[in-house]
C-alpha positions, 0 to 999 in steps of 0.5 A: 524482557528487555526494551528492545524485546517489547519493541520488537514485539510491536514493531514487526516487520511484514513483507508481501506484495503492494496491489494498486489498481485502477478501479472503474468508476460504476453506479454512482462510484468516481473512479479511483485508484485502489493500492492493497498490502497482499502479506507473503504469510498469515492472515491480516485484516487488511483494506485497501487505501484509495487515491482519487487522482493521478497525482492522490495516487504518487502521493499515497505512494510516497507516503508508503515511503516509495521514491517519488521517482518509483512512485511516479513510475509505477502510477504511469504503469497502472494507466497502462496496465490496470494492475500491477503489483510492486513486490518485496514491500516491507514495513512495520505493522505499525506503519500500515496500521497508520496508513490504514491499510492494516485494520 
């Protein structure tokens, strides 16, 4: 097995939706935003990343390699719609683990 074959095994690309939701505060919890990766296929242990403010949400989305203008547009949609899906979100499994979206 060559070096590229080993690298490909550890750098699997995953495709799915990115669900971004505004979570209202309740019983001592402050309102926040939740960002969760929803793979198109397979069962993966996913977990939401959270942002405490609009600016934190935009920063989180840019850390996920979403262009800043697009991140601002998505964050603005959340204020109006409450939840949105970003389709065809494709990243490596290792990147999603680094961003704590995969367990």
